[in-house]
VOZATI-589702 format. One line per field, with one value per residue (C-alpha): residue number from 0; x, y, z. Coordinates in Angstrom, 1 decimal, padded with zeros to 4 digits. Layout:
nr	[NUM:...]
px	[X:...]
py	[Y:...]
pz	[Z:...]
end
This chain:
nr	[0:1:2:3:4:5:6:7:8:9:10:11:12:13:14:15:16:17:18:19:20:21:22:23:24:25:26:27:28:29:30:31:32:33:34:35:36:37:38:39:40:41:42:43:44:45:46:47:48:49:50:51:52:53:54:55:56:57:58:59:60:61:62:63:64:65:66:67:68:69:70:71:72:73:74:75:76:77:78:79:80:81:82:83:84:85:86:87:88:89:90:91:92:93:94:95:96:97:98:99:100:101:102:103:104:105:106:107:108:109:110:111:112:113:114:115:116:117:118:119:120:121:122:123:124:125:126:127:128:129:130:131:132:133:134:135:136:137:138:139:140:141:142:143:144:145:146:147:148:149:150:151:152:153:154:155:156:157:158:159:160:161:162:163:164:165:166:167:168:169:170:171:172:173:174:175:176:177:178:179:180:181:182:183:184:185:186:187:188:189:190:191:192:193:194:195:196:197:198:199:200:201:202:203:204:205:206:207:208:209:210:211:212:213:214:215:216:217:218:219:220:221:222:223:224:225:226:227:228:229:230:231:232:233:234:235:236:237:238:239:240:241:242:243:244:245:246:247:248:249:250:251:252:253:254:255:256:257:258:259:260:261:262:263:264:265:266:267:268:269:270:271:272:273:274:275:276:277:278:279:280:281:282:283:284:285:286:287:288:289:290:291:292:293:294:295:296:297:298:299:300:301:302:303:304:305:306:307:308:309:310:311:312:313:314:315:316:317:318:319:320:321:322:323:324:325:326:327:328:329:330:331:332:333:334:335:336:337:338:339:340:341:342:343:344:345:346:347:348:349:350:351:352:353:354:355:356:357:358:359:360:361:362:363:364:365:366:367:368:369:370:371:372:373:374:375:376:377:378:379:380:381:382:383:384:385:386:387:388:389:390:391:392:393:394:395:396:397:398:399:400:401:402:403:404:405:406:407:408:409:410:411:412:413:414:415:416:417:418:419:420:421:422:423:424:425:426:427:428:429:430:431:432:433:434:435:436:437:438:439:440:441:442:443:444:445:446:447:448:449:450:451:452:453:454:455:456:457:458:459:460:461:462:463:464:465:466:467:468:469:470:471:472:473:474:475:476:477:478:479:480:481:482:483:484:485:486:487:488:489:490:491:492:493:494:495:496:497:498:499:500:501:502:503:504:505:506:507:508:509:510:511:512:513:514:515:516:517:518:519:520:521:522:523:524:525:526:527:528:529:530:531:532:533:534:535:536:537:538:539:540:541:542:543:544:545:546:547:548:549:550:551:552:553:554:555:556:557:558:559:560:561:562:563:564:565:566:567:568:569:570:571:572:573:574:575:576:577:578:579:580:581:582:583:584:585:586:587:588:589:590:591:592:593:594:595:596:597:598:599:600:601:602:603:604:605:606:607:608:609:610:611:612:613:614:615:616:617:618:619:620:621:622:623:624:625:626:627:628:629:630:631:632:633:634:635:636:637:638:639:640:641:642:643:644:645:646:647:648:649:650:651:652:653:654:655:656:657:658:659:660:661:662:663:664:665:666:667:668:669:670:671:672:673:674:675:676:677:678:679:680:681:682:683:684:685:686:687:688:689:690:691:692:693:694:695:696:697:698:699:700:701:702:703:704:705:706:707:708:709:710:711:712:713:714:715:716:717:718:719:720:721:722:723:724:725:726:727:728:729:730:731:732:733]
px	[054.1:050.5:049.3:051.2:049.4:046.0:046.8:047.7:044.4:042.4:044.1:043.3:039.6:039.5:040.8:038.0:035.3:034.2:033.1:031.0:029.1:025.4:025.2:021.5:020.2:016.9:014.6:012.9:009.5:008.4:006.8:009.8:007.3:007.5:005.5:007.2:007.5:009.0:012.6:013.9:016.1:018.3:020.4:022.9:023.2:025.7:028.6:032.1:034.4:036.7:034.0:034.9:032.9:029.7:029.4:025.8:023.7:020.1:019.7:016.6:014.8:017.5:020.1:021.4:022.5:020.3:021.9:025.2:027.1:029.2:028.4:030.0:028.8:026.2:023.9:021.0:021.5:019.0:017.8:015.8:013.9:013.8:011.4:008.6:009.7:011.3:014.8:017.5:019.6:023.0:025.9:029.5:031.1:034.9:037.7:040.3:042.3:039.3:039.0:035.4:034.3:030.9:028.2:024.4:021.1:017.6:014.6:012.4:009.9:008.5:004.8:002.1:-000.8:-004.4:-007.0:-010.1:-012.3:-011.0:-011.6:-014.6:-013.6:-016.4:-014.9:-011.7:-011.5:-007.9:-006.9:-004.6:-004.7:-003.0:-001.5:-003.6:-003.7:-000.3:000.7:-000.2:000.6:-001.9:000.8:001.6:-002.1:-002.2:001.0:-000.3:-003.5:-001.5:000.6:-002.5:-004.2:-001.1:-001.3:-005.1:-006.1:-009.8:-010.2:-008.4:-008.9:-008.2:-008.9:-009.3:-013.1:-013.5:-014.6:-011.2:-009.6:-012.2:-012.8:-009.8:-010.5:-013.9:-013.7:-013.5:-016.0:-015.4:-013.0:-014.0:-011.4:-008.8:-011.4:-013.0:-009.6:-008.8:-012.1:-011.6:-008.1:-009.3:-012.2:-009.9:-007.7:-010.6:-010.5:-013.4:-013.2:-013.4:-013.7:-012.6:-014.4:-015.7:-012.4:-010.4:-013.0:-011.9:-010.8:-012.9:-016.1:-015.4:-017.4:-014.1:-012.5:-011.3:-012.6:-010.6:-007.0:-007.5:-007.5:-010.5:-010.5:-011.5:-014.6:-018.2:-019.0:-020.2:-024.0:-023.7:-021.8:-024.3:-026.1:-022.8:-021.7:-025.1:-024.8:-021.3:-021.9:-025.1:-023.2:-020.4:-022.9:-024.6:-021.4:-019.9:-023.2:-022.5:-018.8:-017.9:-018.2:-018.1:-018.2:-016.4:-017.3:-014.3:-011.1:-010.7:-013.4:-013.3:-009.9:-009.4:-006.6:-009.2:-012.5:-013.2:-016.9:-018.4:-016.1:-018.0:-017.7:-014.0:-013.4:-015.5:-014.1:-017.6:-016.8:-020.4:-021.4:-018.5:-019.8:-023.2:-021.6:-020.2:-023.6:-025.1:-022.2:-022.5:-026.2:-025.6:-023.0:-024.8:-028.1:-026.4:-024.5:-027.7:-029.6:-027.2:-027.0:-029.9:-027.9:-024.8:-023.2:-022.2:-020.6:-018.3:-014.6:-012.8:-009.5:-008.8:-010.0:-013.6:-016.1:-014.9:-013.1:-009.9:-010.4:-014.2:-015.1:-017.9:-018.0:-020.0:-022.8:-023.2:-023.1:-025.8:-027.9:-028.5:-031.6:-030.7:-027.0:-028.0:-030.6:-028.1:-025.2:-025.0:-021.6:-019.0:-015.4:-012.4:-008.7:-006.1:-007.0:-010.2:-012.5:-014.8:-016.8:-017.3:-018.5:-021.0:-022.2:-022.9:-024.7:-027.0:-027.6:-028.6:-030.6:-028.2:-028.7:-026.3:-025.3:-024.0:-020.5:-017.5:-014.7:-011.0:-009.5:-006.1:-004.4:-001.1:002.5:004.2:007.8:009.5:012.5:013.3:013.4:017.1:016.7:016.1:017.5:015.0:015.4:014.5:011.4:010.4:010.4:008.7:005.8:004.8:004.1:002.0:000.0:-000.7:-002.0:-004.2:-005.6:-006.3:-007.9:-010.0:-011.2:-012.1:-014.2:-016.1:-014.3:-014.4:-012.4:-009.1:-006.8:-003.2:-001.7:000.0:000.5:003.5:005.4:004.3:006.6:007.4:006.3:008.6:007.0:008.6:006.6:007.7:004.4:004.4:004.7:006.5:009.2:008.3:009.8:007.8:010.8:009.5:009.6:009.2:005.8:004.4:005.3:004.0:000.7:000.3:000.9:-001.7:-004.3:-003.6:-003.7:-006.8:-008.3:-010.9:-011.5:-014.1:-012.9:-013.4:-012.3:-009.2:-007.7:-006.6:-002.9:-001.7:000.7:001.9:005.3:008.3:008.9:006.5:002.9:000.9:-001.9:-003.7:-006.5:-008.2:-009.8:-011.6:-011.8:-013.7:-012.1:-009.0:-008.2:-005.6:-004.2:-002.2:000.3:002.2:004.8:004.8:007.3:010.2:012.7:012.0:010.4:009.7:006.0:004.2:000.7:-001.8:-003.3:-005.3:-003.5:-000.4:001.4:000.9:002.0:003.9:004.0:006.0:005.1:007.3:005.2:007.9:006.5:007.7:006.0:006.2:005.3:003.0:004.5:002.1:-000.5:001.9:004.0:007.0:008.7:010.6:008.8:010.4:008.8:009.3:008.1:004.4:003.5:000.4:-000.2:-002.5:-004.2:-006.3:-005.1:-006.6:-006.9:-006.7:-010.0:-011.6:-011.7:-008.8:-007.1:-004.1:-001.6:-003.1:-001.3:000.9:002.6:006.3:007.4:006.0:007.9:006.8:008.3:006.5:008.6:007.1:003.7:001.7:004.1:004.4:008.1:009.2:009.3:009.6:008.4:009.8:011.8:009.8:011.8:012.0:010.5:011.8:010.2:010.4:010.2:012.1:010.2:012.5:015.6:013.8:015.4:014.3:014.8:013.0:009.4:007.7:004.9:004.7:004.7:005.1:004.6:003.2:-000.3:-001.3:-004.9:-006.1:-005.3:-006.9:-005.1:-002.3:-000.9:-000.4:-000.7:001.3:000.0:000.9:-000.4:000.1:-001.6:-000.1:-000.1:002.7:004.8:005.2:005.7:005.1:006.7:008.5:009.3:012.4:012.8:016.3:016.5:018.3:015.2:013.1:012.7:014.5:012.2:012.4:010.6:006.9:007.2:006.4:006.6:003.4:003.8:000.7:000.2:-002.8:-003.4:-005.9:-006.3:-008.3:-008.4:-009.5:-010.2:-007.6:-007.8:-005.7:-004.3:-004.7:-003.2:-002.2:000.3:003.1:005.4:008.9:011.8:015.0:018.7:021.2:021.6:017.9:017.1:013.8:013.9:010.1:007.0:003.2:000.7:-002.6:-005.8:-005.6:-008.1:-009.2:-011.9:-012.8:-013.5:-013.1:-010.9:-011.1:-009.1:-007.3:-005.3:-003.0:-000.9:002.1:003.6:007.1:008.2:011.9:014.6:017.8:021.2:021.0:018.0:018.7:015.3:011.5:009.8:006.3:005.4:002.4:001.9:000.1:000.8:000.2:-002.4:-003.4:-005.1:-004.3:-003.8:-003.5:-002.0:-002.0:-001.5:000.6:001.4:003.5:003.9:005.6:004.5:006.4:003.9:004.3:001.6:002.3:001.8:001.6:003.4:000.5:-002.1:-001.4:-004.4:-004.2]
py	[003.9:002.6:006.0:007.8:005.6:006.4:010.1:009.8:007.9:010.5:013.3:011.7:011.3:015.0:015.8:013.9:015.3:018.1:015.5:013.8:017.0:017.1:020.3:021.1:022.7:024.4:025.9:029.2:027.5:024.4:022.7:023.2:023.7:026.9:028.5:029.1:032.9:032.4:032.4:029.3:030.1:027.8:028.5:026.1:025.6:023.8:024.7:023.8:026.7:025.8:026.5:029.3:028.3:026.5:025.0:024.2:022.8:022.2:018.7:017.6:014.2:012.8:014.1:016.5:020.0:022.8:025.5:025.7:028.3:029.2:031.2:032.3:030.8:032.8:034.0:032.5:030.8:031.8:029.6:031.4:030.7:026.9:024.9:022.9:019.7:017.9:019.0:018.3:021.2:019.6:021.3:020.8:022.7:023.5:024.9:027.4:024.7:023.6:020.4:019.1:019.2:017.8:017.3:017.0:017.3:018.4:018.0:020.8:021.3:023.9:023.4:025.8:026.7:025.7:028.5:026.6:029.4:028.7:024.9:022.6:021.5:019.0:016.9:016.4:012.9:012.9:012.6:010.7:008.6:010.0:008.4:005.3:004.5:005.4:008.4:011.5:015.0:017.7:019.8:016.9:016.6:020.3:020.1:017.0:018.9:021.9:019.8:018.2:021.6:023.1:020.7:020.5:017.3:017.1:014.1:012.9:009.4:008.9:006.5:008.9:009.4:006.2:004.9:003.4:006.8:009.0:006.7:004.3:003.8:002.4:004.1:007.6:009.5:010.1:013.0:014.8:017.6:016.0:014.8:018.2:019.9:017.4:017.9:021.7:021.4:019.5:021.8:024.9:023.3:022.6:018.8:016.5:013.7:010.0:008.6:004.9:004.0:001.2:-000.6:-001.7:-002.2:-001.3:-004.6:-004.1:-003.9:-007.1:-010.2:-012.1:-010.2:-012.8:-015.6:-015.8:-016.3:-014.3:-010.5:-009.5:-006.0:-007.4:-009.2:-008.4:-006.3:-007.9:-007.9:-005.7:-003.1:-002.7:000.2:001.9:001.5:002.8:005.8:006.6:006.4:008.3:011.1:010.8:011.2:014.1:015.9:015.8:016.1:017.4:017.4:013.8:012.9:009.1:006.9:003.6:000.8:-001.4:-001.7:-004.6:-006.6:-009.4:-010.4:-012.2:-009.8:-007.1:-008.9:-012.1:-011.9:-013.4:-015.6:-018.8:-018.4:-017.5:-020.8:-022.9:-021.2:-020.7:-018.1:-017.5:-016.9:-014.4:-012.5:-012.4:-011.2:-008.3:-007.6:-007.3:-005.1:-002.9:-002.4:-001.6:001.1:002.5:003.0:004.6:007.1:007.9:008.4:011.3:012.4:011.1:012.2:010.2:008.2:004.8:001.9:-001.2:-001.3:-004.3:-005.3:-004.9:-008.4:-007.2:-008.4:-011.9:-011.2:-012.3:-014.7:-014.7:-015.5:-014.2:-011.5:-008.7:-011.0:-012.5:-009.0:-007.7:-010.8:-009.5:-007.2:-004.8:-004.5:-003.8:-001.2:000.7:000.7:004.1:003.4:000.7:001.2:-000.9:-000.6:-000.5:-001.9:-003.8:-005.4:-002.4:-004.1:-007.1:-004.9:-003.2:-006.5:-007.7:-004.3:-005.1:-008.7:-007.5:-004.4:-001.8:001.5:002.1:005.5:004.1:005.4:003.1:004.8:003.7:004.7:003.0:003.3:003.7:002.4:000.6:-000.4:-002.7:-002.2:-005.9:-005.8:-005.9:-006.0:-002.2:000.7:002.5:005.6:003.5:002.2:005.7:006.8:003.5:004.2:007.1:004.9:002.5:005.3:006.9:003.6:002.7:006.2:006.6:003.1:003.9:007.2:005.7:003.1:005.8:005.4:008.3:009.5:008.0:008.3:007.6:005.2:007.0:010.7:010.2:007.3:006.4:007.5:004.9:002.1:-000.1:-001.0:-003.1:-001.2:002.1:003.9:007.5:010.5:012.2:010.9:010.4:013.9:015.5:015.6:015.5:012.5:012.6:011.1:014.1:016.3:013.7:013.5:017.2:017.2:014.5:016.6:019.7:017.7:015.5:016.3:018.6:016.8:014.2:010.6:009.9:006.3:004.6:005.3:002.5:003.4:000.2:-000.6:002.9:002.3:000.6:-001.4:-002.7:-001.3:001.6:002.5:005.7:007.1:010.2:013.0:016.1:019.5:022.2:022.2:020.4:016.8:015.3:011.9:009.9:007.7:004.8:002.5:-001.2:-004.0:-001.8:000.5:003.2:003.5:005.8:006.7:007.8:009.3:010.6:014.0:016.7:019.3:021.2:020.3:018.4:019.4:016.8:017.1:014.7:013.8:016.7:019.2:019.9:020.7:020.5:020.8:018.4:019.6:017.6:016.6:015.1:014.6:012.6:013.4:011.4:011.4:009.2:007.7:006.0:003.2:005.0:008.4:008.5:011.5:013.7:014.5:017.5:017.7:015.5:011.9:009.9:006.3:003.2:001.7:-001.0:-001.6:-001.3:-004.7:-005.3:-008.1:-011.4:-013.3:-016.0:-018.9:-018.9:-021.9:-024.4:-026.4:-029.1:-028.3:-030.9:-033.1:-036.0:-034.5:-037.4:-037.9:-041.5:-041.8:-043.5:-041.0:-040.6:-038.0:-034.5:-035.9:-035.8:-036.5:-033.5:-031.2:-029.2:-028.9:-025.2:-023.5:-020.4:-019.0:-016.1:-018.3:-021.4:-023.5:-025.9:-025.2:-025.7:-026.6:-027.7:-030.1:-029.4:-032.7:-033.4:-037.0:-039.3:-040.6:-043.9:-043.8:-040.4:-039.6:-038.4:-040.7:-043.3:-044.9:-041.8:-038.1:-035.5:-034.5:-031.4:-031.2:-029.2:-029.6:-026.3:-023.0:-023.0:-020.1:-019.9:-023.6:-025.7:-027.5:-026.1:-027.1:-025.2:-024.7:-023.7:-020.6:-022.5:-024.7:-021.6:-019.9:-016.6:-013.5:-011.0:-007.7:-007.9:-011.4:-012.7:-016.1:-017.6:-020.4:-022.4:-024.9:-027.2:-029.4:-031.3:-030.2:-031.5:-029.9:-030.8:-028.2:-025.7:-022.7:-019.5:-017.8:-021.0:-022.7:-021.0:-021.2:-018.7:-018.1:-016.7:-015.4:-016.4:-015.7:-018.5:-018.5:-019.3:-015.9:-014.4:-011.5:-011.1:-013.2:-013.3:-015.2:-016.6:-016.4:-018.2:-021.0:-022.6:-024.8:-028.3:-029.5:-032.6:-033.1:-030.0:-028.9:-025.6:-023.6:-020.8:-018.7:-016.4:-014.1:-012.5:-010.2:-009.9:-012.1:-010.5:-012.2:-012.8:-015.0:-018.5:-020.1:-019.7:-021.7:-022.9:-023.1:-024.6:-023.2:-024.2:-020.8:-019.5:-022.2:-025.6:-028.5:-030.8:-030.3:-033.0:-032.3:-034.6:-034.4:-031.2:-030.2:-027.2:-025.8:-022.8:-020.8:-018.0:-015.6:-012.9:-010.4:-006.8:-004.2:-006.8:-004.5:-002.1:-004.8:-005.0:-005.8:-006.7]
pz	[025.1:025.3:026.5:023.6:021.1:022.7:022.4:018.7:018.0:020.0:018.1:014.8:015.9:016.8:013.3:011.8:014.0:011.7:009.1:011.7:012.7:011.8:009.8:009.2:006.0:006.8:004.2:005.1:005.2:007.0:004.0:001.7:-001.1:-003.2:-005.9:-009.3:-008.6:-005.1:-004.1:-002.4:000.6:002.7:005.8:007.3:011.1:013.3:011.0:012.2:013.2:010.3:007.7:005.3:002.2:001.2:-002.3:-003.2:-006.0:-006.8:-008.0:-010.0:-009.9:-012.2:-009.7:-012.3:-011.1:-012.4:-010.3:-008.6:-006.6:-003.5:-000.4:002.8:006.1:008.1:005.4:003.5:000.2:-002.6:-005.4:-008.0:-011.3:-011.0:-013.2:-011.6:-009.9:-007.1:-006.0:-003.4:-002.0:-002.0:-000.1:000.7:003.6:003.0:005.1:004.0:002.2:000.2:002.1:002.5:006.1:005.7:003.0:003.1:001.2:001.9:-000.5:-001.6:-004.5:-006.8:-007.3:-008.5:-006.3:-007.2:-007.3:-006.3:-007.7:-011.2:-011.2:-010.8:-007.3:-006.8:-009.5:-007.6:-006.2:-004.8:-001.2:001.1:004.2:007.3:010.4:011.2:015.0:016.5:018.6:016.5:018.0:017.1:015.5:013.1:012.2:011.4:009.3:007.4:006.6:005.4:003.2:001.6:001.2:-000.4:-003.4:-003.8:-002.1:-001.3:000.9:004.1:005.4:009.1:011.9:014.8:014.9:016.7:020.1:021.0:020.4:022.1:025.1:025.5:029.2:030.2:033.6:032.0:030.0:026.3:025.8:022.6:022.7:020.5:017.9:017.8:017.2:014.4:012.6:012.8:011.4:008.4:007.7:008.0:005.3:003.0:003.4:003.4:005.9:005.2:008.7:009.1:012.3:014.6:014.7:016.5:019.2:022.8:024.3:027.3:025.1:023.1:023.5:023.4:026.2:028.8:026.6:023.4:022.5:019.3:018.7:020.7:019.4:016.0:017.4:017.9:021.0:024.2:024.8:027.9:025.8:023.0:024.6:025.2:021.5:020.3:022.5:021.4:017.7:017.9:019.6:017.1:014.2:016.0:016.9:013.4:011.5:008.0:008.6:007.4:003.8:004.3:007.4:006.7:009.2:009.8:007.8:005.2:007.0:004.4:005.9:009.2:010.1:010.7:011.4:013.4:014.4:017.5:019.6:019.0:015.3:015.6:017.3:015.0:011.9:010.4:007.8:006.6:010.2:010.6:007.5:009.1:012.4:010.4:008.8:012.3:013.5:010.4:010.9:014.6:013.8:010.8:012.6:015.5:013.3:011.4:014.7:015.2:011.6:009.3:006.3:007.2:004.4:005.8:004.1:004.7:003.7:002.2:000.7:-003.0:-003.5:-003.8:-004.7:-004.0:-000.7:001.1:004.0:003.7:000.1:-002.1:000.5:-001.2:-002.4:001.1:002.7:000.3:000.8:004.3:003.9:006.8:005.8:002.2:003.4:005.5:002.9:001.3:-000.5:-000.8:000.0:-001.2:-001.8:-004.5:-007.9:-007.1:-009.7:-010.2:-013.0:-010.7:-007.9:-010.2:-011.5:-007.9:-007.3:-010.3:-009.1:-005.7:-006.7:-005.4:-007.2:-010.1:-008.8:-005.5:-004.8:-004.8:-003.0:-002.9:000.4:000.0:-003.4:-005.0:-005.4:-002.6:-002.6:-000.1:002.1:001.9:-001.9:-002.7:-006.4:-006.6:-004.5:-002.3:-004.5:-007.6:-005.7:-004.7:-008.3:-009.4:-006.9:-009.1:-012.1:-010.1:-008.4:-011.8:-013.3:-010.3:-010.0:-013.7:-013.8:-010.8:-012.0:-015.4:-013.6:-011.7:-008.4:-005.9:-002.9:-004.0:-000.9:-001.4:001.1:002.8:002.9:005.3:006.7:010.2:013.0:015.7:013.4:011.3:008.0:005.3:002.7:001.2:000.6:002.1:-000.1:002.7:005.1:008.8:009.5:006.6:004.2:000.6:-001.6:-005.4:-005.3:-003.4:-006.4:-008.9:-007.0:-007.1:-010.8:-011.3:-009.4:-011.5:-014.8:-014.3:-010.9:-012.3:-015.5:-016.6:-017.3:-021.0:-021.3:-022.7:-026.1:-028.4:-028.9:-027.4:-030.3:-031.0:-029.4:-031.1:-028.0:-025.4:-025.4:-024.1:-021.7:-022.5:-020.3:-021.5:-019.5:-020.7:-019.1:-020.9:-024.4:-023.3:-023.8:-021.4:-022.0:-019.5:-021.4:-019.7:-021.3:-020.4:-021.0:-022.2:-020.5:-023.1:-026.6:-029.4:-029.5:-032.7:-032.3:-034.8:-034.1:-035.9:-033.8:-034.9:-031.6:-028.4:-024.9:-022.9:-019.1:-016.9:-013.3:-012.0:-013.9:-016.5:-019.9:-023.5:-026.9:-029.8:-033.3:-035.6:-038.9:-041.4:-038.7:-036.5:-033.4:-032.3:-028.8:-026.4:-023.5:-020.5:-018.5:-015.2:-016.4:-017.5:-019.5:-019.7:-023.3:-023.7:-027.1:-029.4:-030.1:-032.9:-031.7:-033.9:-034.9:-032.8:-029.0:-026.7:-026.5:-024.3:-024.8:-023.7:-020.9:-022.2:-020.5:-021.5:-019.3:-016.9:-014.3:-011.8:-008.4:-006.3:-003.9:-002.1:-002.7:-001.3:001.7:000.6:001.1:004.4:007.2:010.9:013.4:012.5:009.6:006.3:003.1:000.8:003.5:006.5:009.9:010.8:014.2:013.0:010.0:009.5:009.0:007.9:010.6:013.3:016.9:020.3:019.4:022.6:021.9:018.2:016.2:012.5:011.4:008.8:009.4:007.8:009.3:008.2:004.6:001.4:-001.0:-001.1:002.1:004.3:004.8:006.8:010.2:012.2:015.8:018.9:022.3:023.5:021.6:019.0:017.8:014.0:013.5:010.3:007.4:004.4:000.8:-000.2:-003.9:-005.0:-007.3:-010.0:-010.5:-011.3:-014.7:-015.2:-015.3:-018.1:-019.0:-018.7:-017.2:-013.8:-012.1:-010.7:-008.1:-007.5:-004.7:-004.9:-001.8:000.3:003.9:006.9:010.4:013.9:016.6:015.3:017.6:017.7:014.6:012.6:009.5:006.3:003.4:003.2:000.2:001.0:-000.9:000.9:000.7:000.2:004.0:004.4:005.8:004.5:002.1:001.8:002.1:001.5:003.7:002.5:004.5:007.8:008.6:011.8:013.4:012.2:008.7:006.6:003.5:001.3:-001.7:-001.7:-004.3:-003.4:-005.7:-005.4:-008.0:-008.2:-011.0:-010.1:-008.5:-007.4:-007.4:-003.6:-004.0:-002.8:-002.9:-002.8:-000.1:000.3:004.0:005.8:009.3:012.4:013.7:017.2:017.5:018.9:017.1:014.3:010.5:007.9:004.5:001.4:-002.4:-002.2:-005.8:-006.6:-010.1:-011.5:-014.6:-016.2:-017.6:-020.1:-018.9:-019.3:-016.6:-013.8:-011.4:-011.2:-010.5:-006.8:-004.6:-001.0]
end
């Protein structure tokens, strides 16, 4: 009887097998990108034997069918006369009874080609960043370059023209073959190279090798390797002379995650000395590159927190205060939506020529796989809006070499961020099509400032960036703080042309000198034609505090406590779940001797290197204000801190969104600190613009992470402010 039951189950499994088969829909070209006059062809492979019919549709970005039909197995399926845009080839395989055996989809796009002979190519500032520093087959490099070339990108940012890539083994001579091939591929595809170089340092060449517990590949080179590094970078400059547009030294070097300096300064935590260490390193690399190529353009790269800086504050002023570093800097590189006016102001203060390039080599929208308030598809479409805003703002501020982060998601690496315009396997995402549209619309035009049409929507408010190309005026219009709105614009023209991010066009007629149309928040529009702005300067809605709440608990640690049990706080040795567990020699206890105010402070200490250990204030979601359109919650923690001989990763504040179970949804770390210093005041902030139904709490966590030493905390005040500040989602800086 038992065997009979197994046979029945196995028979049922066999009956279901066709639905489990991986039928592949394969376009007739590798890129799956077609020009408007080209026929799209798909063929299905691995079809089950029972297949007799294939129903198919071409779905647009809105997942609406524009074409539909049926075909017999074995032949190619043709899709013709599709408008511009992103599509998914959607298919259902059926048997003779009409039963669906399997279904599937594959993305493709219809995008016009750019004739470089008919545009002012040198005005094009668009590009993308490719695979950072993981395994990267040459065939994939070529395919990446071809995808970029197809839609008219000019710049490619990579991290392969680098000592650690060309000579990973100190016992072997540099192998230039791969680097030579990569440079040739980019040049064949008309791409100008932004080479992010001189990091990470080969471990064996680091001054911290064998001495430090920190990331030695982010440190200054050892004294006995300086001649080697000069020789390599001189040869690098010579070998690719005239073939690299910009040489970036280091990546986000204002952050401890990417630059640590000399080992003795790492251990002491002397941040000014660490900045000086980078100045020395920058001069070393810049002079070596220029020895090989006197015309080489060399500059430092920072996070989007420029000019102030991330871990190392007032970074740009301190960097330019070093005469040699200032002399060798030919351009400045930053990321995302930096303070361009602030950067130029520092240039003026320090006597840097006004025409010095500021390039932005990581930019654009970035969703999150741990954001459960929106689907991944919603975030993929939302990335387009943020990319458009950041690129338009950057171009208007005079930024150059805007490189979208990333061209393609990184194979073999799990990122929480959703940032690639292509999937790991090169499948198209909507943002690739939208980026191509932006290049065609404004890539060869001159920025002409912002237009004051802020209040010309019946809901929310508008951004309007204007660009001019010959006798054309192209305006990029973005809606904020409303899902959709009716827009009314004044124009002397008889009609305006509206183009959405997919490249789809429609014309609106002017009536009495005005045009009216609907605009959706997630769908910016290019408006070609003359727009008459309202008088006066552009003035966006001022930030406004809607609500304030005090979230402090036992802020001075005055309530009676005992080791590892602090009223109102949790001791954590499992940061992901917010729980306590095995913690070795890690101690959390009140201290009545060392304190800033009152009778006691909180002391965290570890004689042996910790894991991610610390203390946490858990704030239930019901205590937090609800977030509406155009609003975000800003949590601010102000505290006093003192340290003694903190070594390792160090101490920092982390803000986390947590589920009701305590499991982390997402988090953000502040800059880590280490070394020894007396009582100092710190303020850290965290913003969140949406809270899903699964949110159980937001936690404020103080870590002594992967470190030894002692940290004292006192007067920890936590406040929450609900702000009405429009467009905050596009203000991301790292």
